[in-house]
C-alpha positions as CSV (number, residue, x, y, z in Angstrom):
1,M,-32.1,-20.2,-16.5
2,E,-31.4,-16.9,-18.1
3,I,-32.7,-15.0,-15.1
4,A,-30.6,-17.2,-12.7
5,V,-27.5,-16.3,-14.8
6,A,-28.3,-12.7,-15.0
7,I,-28.8,-12.1,-11.3
8,P,-25.2,-12.7,-10.1
9,I,-23.8,-10.8,-13.1
10,I,-26.0,-7.8,-12.3
11,L,-25.2,-8.0,-8.6
12,I,-21.4,-8.1,-9.3
13,L,-21.8,-5.0,-11.6
14,L,-23.9,-3.2,-9.0
15,R,-21.4,-4.0,-6.2
16,S,-18.6,-2.8,-8.4
17,L,-20.4,0.5,-9.0
18,I,-21.0,0.9,-5.2
19,A,-17.3,0.2,-4.6
20,F,-16.3,2.9,-7.1
21,L,-18.5,5.4,-5.2
22,E,-17.1,4.2,-1.8
23,I,-13.6,4.7,-2.9
24,K,-14.4,8.1,-4.5
25,I,-16.1,9.3,-1.3
26,G,-14.0,7.4,1.2
27,R,-10.5,8.7,0.3
28,K,-8.8,10.1,3.4
29,D,-6.2,12.5,1.9
30,A,-8.3,15.6,2.6
31,L,-9.3,14.4,6.0
32,I,-5.7,13.7,7.0
33,H,-4.7,17.4,6.4
34,K,-7.7,18.6,8.4
35,Y,-7.0,16.2,11.3
36,I,-3.2,16.7,11.7
37,L,-2.4,19.4,14.2
38,Q,-0.2,22.4,13.3
39,D,2.8,21.2,15.2
40,E,2.3,17.6,14.3
41,K,4.1,15.7,11.5
42,I,3.6,12.3,9.9
43,L,6.5,10.0,10.6
44,A,5.2,6.8,9.0
45,E,2.2,5.2,7.2
46,G,1.4,1.6,7.7
47,I,0.9,-0.3,4.5
48,L,-2.3,-2.3,5.1
49,V,-2.7,-5.6,3.4
50,Y,-5.7,-8.0,3.2
51,I,-4.1,-11.3,2.3
52,S,-6.3,-13.2,4.7
53,S,-9.4,-12.1,2.8
54,L,-7.7,-13.1,-0.5
55,V,-7.2,-16.6,0.9
56,L,-10.9,-16.8,1.7
57,V,-11.6,-15.9,-1.9
58,V,-9.4,-18.7,-3.1
59,I,-11.1,-21.2,-0.7
60,D,-14.5,-20.0,-1.9
61,L,-13.6,-20.5,-5.6
62,T,-12.1,-23.9,-4.8
63,L,-15.2,-25.0,-2.9
64,G,-17.3,-23.8,-5.8
65,F,-15.2,-25.8,-8.3
66,F,-15.5,-29.1,-6.3
67,I,-19.2,-28.7,-5.7
68,S,-19.9,-28.1,-9.4
69,L,-17.5,-30.8,-10.6
70,P,-19.9,-33.8,-10.1
71,F,-22.6,-31.9,-12.2
72,F,-20.0,-31.4,-15.0
73,I,-19.1,-35.1,-14.8
74,F,-22.7,-36.2,-15.1
75,N,-23.4,-33.7,-17.9
76,Y,-25.5,-31.3,-15.9
77,H,-23.5,-28.5,-17.4
78,K,-26.0,-25.7,-16.9
79,I,-26.4,-26.4,-13.2
80,A,-22.6,-26.8,-12.7
81,F,-22.1,-23.4,-14.5
82,L,-24.7,-21.8,-12.3
83,I,-23.2,-23.1,-9.1
84,L,-19.8,-21.9,-10.1
85,L,-21.1,-18.5,-11.2
86,Y,-22.7,-17.9,-7.7
87,F,-19.5,-18.9,-6.0
88,I,-17.6,-16.5,-8.2
89,M,-20.1,-13.8,-7.2
90,F,-19.6,-14.3,-3.5
91,A,-15.8,-14.4,-4.0
92,S,-15.9,-11.2,-6.0
93,F,-17.9,-9.5,-3.2
94,S,-15.1,-10.4,-0.7
95,L,-12.4,-9.3,-3.2
96,I,-14.2,-5.9,-3.8
97,K,-14.6,-5.3,-0.1
98,S,-10.9,-5.9,0.6
99,F,-10.0,-3.6,-2.2
100,V,-12.3,-0.8,-0.9
101,N,-10.9,-1.2,2.6
102,K,-7.4,-0.9,1.3
103,K,-8.2,2.3,-0.6
104,T,-10.2,3.9,2.1
105,S,-8.2,3.1,5.3
106,K,-5.1,4.8,6.6
107,L,-2.8,4.0,9.5
108,L,-0.6,6.9,10.4
109,L,2.1,7.5,13.0
110,T,2.9,11.1,13.9
111,N,5.3,12.5,16.4
112,K,2.3,12.7,18.8
113,R,-0.3,10.1,17.9
114,L,-1.2,6.8,16.3
115,I,-4.1,7.5,14.0
116,L,-6.4,5.0,12.2
117,L,-8.8,6.4,9.6
118,Y,-11.4,4.2,7.9
119,G,-14.9,4.1,6.5
120,T,-16.5,5.0,3.2
121,F,-19.8,6.9,3.2
122,S,-19.0,7.9,6.8
123,H,-15.5,8.6,8.0
124,K,-14.3,7.2,11.3
125,V,-11.1,8.2,13.1
126,I,-9.5,6.5,16.1
127,D,-6.4,8.0,17.6
128,F,-4.1,7.3,20.6
129,S,-1.4,9.3,22.1
130,I,2.1,7.8,21.7
131,D,2.5,8.1,25.4
132,S,-0.6,5.9,26.0
133,I,0.8,3.0,24.0
134,A,3.2,0.7,25.9
135,N,4.2,-1.6,22.9
136,I,3.3,-3.0,19.6
137,T,3.0,-6.8,19.3
138,L,4.1,-8.3,16.0
139,Y,3.2,-11.8,14.8
140,K,4.2,-13.3,11.5
141,G,2.3,-16.5,10.8
142,F,2.4,-19.0,7.9
143,L,0.7,-16.7,5.5
144,G,2.9,-13.8,6.7
145,R,6.1,-15.7,5.9
146,I,4.8,-16.6,2.4
147,F,3.4,-13.1,1.4
148,D,5.8,-11.1,3.6
149,F,3.4,-9.3,6.0
150,S,3.0,-9.2,9.8
151,T,0.0,-8.9,12.1
152,V,0.3,-6.1,14.7
153,S,-1.7,-5.2,17.8
154,F,-1.3,-2.4,20.2
155,T,-1.1,-2.5,24.0
156,S,-1.9,0.4,26.3
157,T,0.2,1.5,29.3
158,T,-2.5,-0.1,31.5
159,G,-1.8,-3.5,29.8
160,A,-5.1,-3.6,27.9
161,K,-5.3,-4.3,24.2
162,L,-6.2,-1.1,22.4
163,S,-9.5,-1.3,20.4
164,L,-9.2,-0.3,16.8
165,G,-12.9,-0.3,15.9
166,L,-13.7,-2.8,13.2
167,F,-10.0,-4.0,13.2
168,D,-9.0,-6.4,15.9
169,N,-5.6,-6.7,14.4
170,L,-3.9,-5.0,11.5
171,D,-1.9,-6.8,8.8
172,L,1.0,-4.6,7.7
173,K,3.5,-5.0,4.8
174,N,6.0,-2.7,6.6
175,A,5.4,-3.7,10.2
176,E,9.0,-3.9,11.2
177,D,9.9,-0.4,9.9
178,F,6.6,1.0,11.4
179,I,7.5,-0.4,14.9
180,K,11.0,0.8,14.6
181,I,9.9,4.4,13.9
182,F,7.3,4.1,16.7
183,N,10.0,3.2,19.2
184,E,12.2,6.0,18.0
185,A,9.3,8.5,18.3
186,K,8.5,7.2,21.8
187,I,12.1,7.6,22.9
188,Q,12.2,11.1,21.5
189,R,9.0,12.1,23.4
190,S,10.5,10.6,26.6
191,S,13.6,12.6,26.0
192,D,11.6,15.8,25.4
193,N,9.5,15.3,28.5
194,T,12.6,14.7,30.7
195,G,14.6,17.6,29.3
196,G,16.9,15.4,27.2
197,H,17.5,12.6,29.7
198,V,16.0,9.2,29.0
199,S,16.0,6.7,31.8
200,M,17.1,3.2,30.6
């Protein structure tokens, strides 16, 4: 019983240590300065949120509670505690992963490009020219209305959805402001390319 209790505690501590190293190594501040061009300036940064992952954590803990409850009722307290402990372990893994992603991912909009940087022990960079992006689609679902965030996706000028690596869609706290700045930047680039005349 002692070993069964010790295993999830050790794994949680080990995952926390790995997460600390991931965040330490995976910060993108230095990489941003190296990747931004000399005549390029950052206009906005998307505030990434991971509410959907937190909801899964709550579901995981709730499920663990209800599975362990009959064992508590019939006085199998050790088994109930063990079941709940393992569900807590899995929930903590999801929570730590979301926290690491938040600390090691950046979504930037410059006057030239949309840039997504992510990864921990290895850095990954995806970028698209503003001119290649036709529009940004915004969706605010039930969770978005409760926790005040929106899901965004990007469509290319060919009509295809732009691939963002591991991220199918992005949940942003400041989606409306981000899209507004994107549209202003796109209009400005069109104005610059046409010598100050933008066709409407």
